[in-house]
N, C-alpha and C positions, 0 to 999 in steps of 0.2 A: 272458487277460490279455495284453494286447500291448506289446510295448517299445521304444524308440529311445535313441539316445545324441545328447546335446547337439550335439552334431560335426554330426550328422548322417548326412555320406558321402553326400549326395544333392545332384545339382545341381539347385537350383532355376529354374524357366523365367520368369524374371523377366521376359522380354516379354509373357508373357499378360495380356492386359486383362481385367477383369472380364466384357466382353460375350463374349469367347471361353471363359473359363472356364464361363459358363452354359453355352454351346451345347456344350461337351464334357461337361458334367454330362447336359443334355438327352437326346445321343445316346449314352452310356452307360445311361442310364435306359430308353431305348425300346429296347437292346438287352439287357440284364440285368434290368431291373425293379426293381432296387434298387442305390443308391451309398449306400457309408457312407465320411464324409467323408474319416476319415483314411488309409482304407485308398486311397482314388482318388487322394490328395495323394500318397499314395508311389509310386501306379503312374505318375504323370506329372509326379514330380519338381518338386513345387509345394508351397509353405509351406502348413501345414494352417489358419493364419490368413485367407489368400487364397482358399482353398476355401471356408470358412465364409462368407467374405462374399457371394461367390458364389451361394452357398444362400440366404443372406438375402435378396439382391435379386430370385430366383427364386421365395421365400416371398411376394414382396410383389406379385408379380403376380395373384394370387388362388389360384383352385385348380388350377393348373397343375401344383402337385407338393404332397405333403404332406410335412411334416417332423416327426420326433421325434427329442428329445433323449434320450441316454444318457450314463451314466457310466461311465467304462471307467478301470481302474487300470493304469497301466503304468510301467515302469522307463527311469530314464535315466541317464546317465552324469553324475557329477560332473566338476568341470574336473580334477579328478588322475585319476579314472578313464578320461577320454577320452584323457589321455598316455599312460594303460598300454596301452589297445586301441591305440594308434598306434605306441608305441616299445616296448612290453612291458612287464612287472611288473619291478619294482625289484631283487628276487633274481636274476631271467634276466638283466638289464641286469649284474648286478656280477658274473654267472658269465660271460658275455660278455666282459667287461672283462679277466677275470684271464690272465696269459700262464701258458705251461704249470711254469712254476719257482715261479706265486705273486706273492704279496704278503704286507707284514707287517699286523696287525692295527690298527696306529698310522695306517700310510700311507693304509689304505683311513678308516680312522674321518675324517682329516683331509681325504679329497680328494672320496669319495663321498657324493652326497645320499642322504639317509635311512639311512646305512651301518649302523645299530644293527638295523633292521627288516631291511633286504637281508640282513644277516651272517645273523641268528636263521633268517629262513626259509631261507634256502640249507640253513643246517647241517639245518635240520628236515627237508628234502627231502632228504637228505645228497647233494646236490650239490657240498658243500666239505666238507672235513676240515682240520681243522690239525695241523701240522709243527712244532714248537717255537714260535717267533714270527711264523709264517706262516702264510698261508691257501692251501691250492691245489684243484685242481680234482679231483673224486674220481669223476667219470665224463669221457668225451670228448664228449658232447653231452646236451642236456635238449629236454623240452618244454614249453613254457610255457602251462600250461593255466589262467592268470588271464588272459594276454592273450586267449588264444581265446574263455572264456566271456565275457567284455567285447566283444569284436567280435561272437559273436553277439546280445549285447544290442543292439550298435550297429545290427546289419540286423536288427533285431525278430523273435530267433528265441529269445525270453528262454523261453520253453516247454521249450526244450533244456537250460537251467540247473537245476541241482538248487534246490529251496528253500533247502534248509541252506547251500547256497555264496551264495546270493542275501542270506540273513541275513547271512554273515560278511561280504560286501564292503559291505552298508549299513553293518555296524559301521566296517568301515574307513575307511568315508566314500569310497566308489569308484562309489556307486550310490547312487541315493534313489528311493523310490516317491512318484508323484504322480498325482493324478487329473485325468483327462481328460474334458472333455465333447465326446461326438462326436454326429456327426447322419444320422441313418440317411432317406435321400429316398424317398420312391416316387411313382407316376404320382398323379395329382389328378383330378379328374371332366371337367377340361377340359384335361389334358395335350396339348401340342404343343409339337414342335421350333423351331417358328419364333416368335423373340422379335422381338414389338414395341416398338421405344423406347419409356419413359414420361418423359416430362417431369418434371420437379420443380419448375417456375415457371410462374404463369400470367403473360405479360407484356403488356405495352400493346399490341406490335404484333399479338399473336394476337387480341386484343379486336378491335382495328381492323379486321383483315383475316378475320375470322370462321375462322380457322384451329384455333380453341378447341375448334369444335364437332368436328372430326376427328381432335384429339390426343388420344391417353391419355395419363392423368395419374398417378403415384404416389399410390398411395393416403396419406392421411396419419395417421403412427403416432401413435397417442394412447397406445402404453405406451411410447416411446423414453424415456428418461431424458436428463434436462438434463445439462451440463457438469459435471463435480465440481469441475475445477480454475478457477473462475471466481473470480475475485477480489470479495469482499465492500468494501462501501464502508469511508471510513476518515477520520477527521476530520484535516484539516491541523492541524499543531503550534500555529500561531496562533490556530485556532479552541478548540483543546485548552485552551489557557493562556485565552484569553476566558472560556471556560465557569467556570474556575477563579477567576477574578477577579471576575466576576457573583457567583460563589455568595458570595464573602467579604462583596462590600457586602451583600447579601441577609442573611447573618447578622449584621450591624452593623443593620440595622433603616433601610437607606437603600432608596428605592425610585426605580425605572427610569423615566428620563426619554425620551421617544419622540425618535428622532434620524433617522428618514425623510427630512428635508429637506437632502439634499446641495446641491441650489442653495439660496442664500441670498442676502436682500439688504445691502448694504454697510450700509444702517440697522443691521439685527439683529448684522452682524456686527464692526462697528468702531464704527459712532456711539450705539447704546445703553451700550456698555461705556464711553465715552468716551474713545474711542482719535481723534486729532485727525484731518482729514482730509488733513491734510499729512504724516502720519504714514509713515516709509519703506516700513512693511507692506504700505500699500495701493497700494502701484506695482506696475505690472504684471508689473515684474521678480520680484515674490514672491507675486504673488498671481493667479491663472485666472478672469480674467471671462468671461462670457456673452455672446456675440454676439445670440443670438437665445432667446428674448427678452432684449432688452438693459436693461429696466427692470423694476421690481417692479409689480404692479399696483397695490396699497394698504397703507399702514400707518397704525395708529390717528393719527387729525391731531393731538387734544390732547396725546397722549405724543409725539409729533414735535414740536409748538412746544416742550415744556418740555425736550427735550434739545437743539433748537436753541438756547433760551438760555441754557442751561446750559454748550454749547460758546462761544457769542458772546461774552456778557457775565459768563456765571459765575452762582453761588448756590449755598445751602446750604453758605454757608463758604469758598467758592472764587471765584476772580477768572474761571474759565474759561480760555479760551483766547485770546481778545480777536481773533477772527478773522470775515469774513464766511461763515457757514455757508452749504452750498448743497445745496438740496433736491434736484438732478439727481445729484450725487454720493452721496447716500447712499440714490436709488432704483437704484443699477446691481446689478445680479445678477452673482454671483458663485458660485463653489465654495467651500463654508465652509473657512475654513482653521483652524478651531476647533472643538471643539464645546461653547465657551461663549456662541456665539450660540444654541444651545438652552437655556443654562441662564438667558440673558436673556429669552429669551421666559417660562420657566416662572417665574422671579421674577416676571415682569411680570403675569402672570395668578394668580399667588398674590395679587400687592397688589390686583388688582381682584376677584376672589371672597372677601376679607377675610383677612388675615393670620394664618396659624398655623404653628408652627414647623415645618419639614421637613428632611428630610434626601433628597438628590438624588444619583443619580450615571446614568452615560453611558459607553459603551466602542463607538466606531463611527470609521467613516472621516472624516478631513479632507485636503486638498489644499492644496499650496504650489507654488509654482514654484521648486522645488529645485534644484542642480545634483546631477545623480546619481552618488553615490560608493558606497564600501563601507558608510556609515553613514546614508546619507540617500537617500530616495525621493519623489517626487512627489506619493506618497498613503500614508498612512498611519494607524494606527489610535490614537487618545486617549481616555486612561482619565481620566475627572473626577469629582471626587467634590465637593459643596457642601451646606453646613450653613448655614441660615439658623435663628436663634434670638434670643432677648433677651439682649443686653449680652454677645455673645461678645467674647472677646480673644484678642490673638496666642497666650497659653498655650493657651487652648482648642484650637485651630487645631494647636499642636505636639503636641498629647496625640492629637489625631483620626491625625493622620500617623504619629506613632510605633505607635498601635494598628493602623494601617490595616499598614503595611510588617511589624510584626512578625509578622501574619497570612501572610505572602508569605516568611518566613525571613530580614529583613532587619534587622537589629537596631541595628548601629553606625550612627548617624545624626549626621549635622552639617547645620545652618543657615545659608546665608549672605545677608546682606541683598543685595537686588535690585531692581531697577526694572522695575514692569509698567504701560501707560497705566490699569488700570482695576482696580489693587489699593494697597493702601497701608496699612499694612506689606507689602511684598512680599519673599518667601525662596525662595532657591533650595535645594531638598534634595540633600545629597551622603551616598551609603553608602561604607564601605570595603569594597573589591573584594580579597579575600583572592587570588584567582587574581593581580589585576594587581599586588596590595601596595599599592594606593592607592586616594584617594578619588576616586570618578567621580560626575558629578552623575546623578540619578534621576527628578527631578523641579522643579517650580516650583510655588508656592503664594503667597497672601495674602488680605487682607480687602478684599474690594470696599468701593470708594469710596464716599461718599457722595453724590459727583456722578453716579454709575451707579444706586444704587439708589433716593434719594429723587425725581426723575422717575416712578418707576414708581409712585409711592404706596407705598413700604415705609415703615412707622413710622419715627420717628425712634430710637427705644432698640433696632433691630433691628440687627443686623451678619449680615454674611454670609461664612463660612469655607468657602475654595475651594483645591484643589490638584489637578495633574493630570501625567501622564508616561504615556508612547508605552507600546504593547503589545508593540512589535516589538523594543525595546533588551531588555528583560526573557528574552523568549523567545529572541533569539542567544546570551544568556549559559547561559540553562538548556539549552539543545540545542547549544552549542559550536561556533555558525556566525559566523564572521569577516567574511562578506561578506551584508550585508540583501539583495542581490539572490538569493542562493540559499533566500533564505527566502520572498522573495515575488516572484511576476512569472514571464516564461516560461523563468528559468535555473533553476527550479525542478526537482530531480530526483526523479521518483517515487519512488526508493528512498528518500527523506528522509522521506514520508507512510507508508508503507508499513513501513517497519522500524524507527522512533522508536517505543518505546514510550508509552503515554499519561503527558503531564506531570501528575503532580499536587503542589500544594502542602502539605505539612504545615502543617495550619492548628492 
């Protein structure tokens, strides 16, 4: 059994490259016929890890060398054992620190490290004796056998240390037994001391020049293990919360609407919702218009004519907006400002296919030309719920909203009358924020106007309730984020995604 101390005591030749070490191993192998990795490392004062790396590189050359692994039990010093090997045992240090007249026991216990053990061991060895309250030397000189044994282990001569002593030192946590893998290297069938550097990569230049034909490549190691510290995939906090909201809608019996049209026409985004063409939201300061293609390809003509008439002269109990409605304005392409454009398309399709009661929802991105600040981005996710049925009232809408928000843990709600171009009545939704100790707006809602529904062909006795909210606001609250730019965009810290636990809602 071989031994070593952690401190080593050997000066490593840090300048040796892998190629140099390979060459030294081959020369030693030619001379001696066998190389043992740990012994060779000690002989040239190089770390065992580097020797093993060089042996592995030689092994990849083919049959140049044969390599055999062996398990070797060895002893090494602990941190405390290293200190004893260098500075002496606790009891010897205590003896050497005493003046001829001795020191009081109280003084030793107050000022000498490991005093109790040092006193006990020194008294047991009869190096010290007590005279009243003092401890005085009992001899003029001592031999520190503990230090000598640990120095022997440091020098790799553990065989000279009695087994019972090693057991005792192990109990004292001065040394520990470890198992070490050593490599025995012998000559292979194609042994040579001349190493040809192997390339690890086939490059474009090698192929073009034909150099690859004369180049020796490293063999592919099919047994090598992949990196164990690779990071696995993580869901962004926003996507975690989106999944939770989606599950809530599905549990409530809603069907998900297709929301893959980021580019929408002004007709479906505004006109179909009975939003006038002079409305400030349609200004370029609030909406991103698309330059190419600038116009939509087509819109259902009969439906377009009904929408035009409702805007221009009214209908369905309304006088409209009394202006000249522009087809060119309606055909402009833009980045959708809300997912209600998707709701309009779905309701129109529902009317054409033959109406039946439905519950729709969507969660996806929308775009607005906002000034960026701590709570606003030009791109965000909108959550929308839509219910179409016979004779729904504002009370039904309030009940739906309460049921939805209760599932995400929000129970204190208030409703405030509001104005939306395409809903009447309309309500802003407020929730009491326990952390901020005040009521905060969490969404908007309303009953779609007849001017929006009847041109689609939705029956007279059918009403449609809808509500919406953003995904980012609840996420900021749940994750304790004060600036929305730390949740979305280039300023997001990877630690936010890696360290945050999966956000779940107690439903």
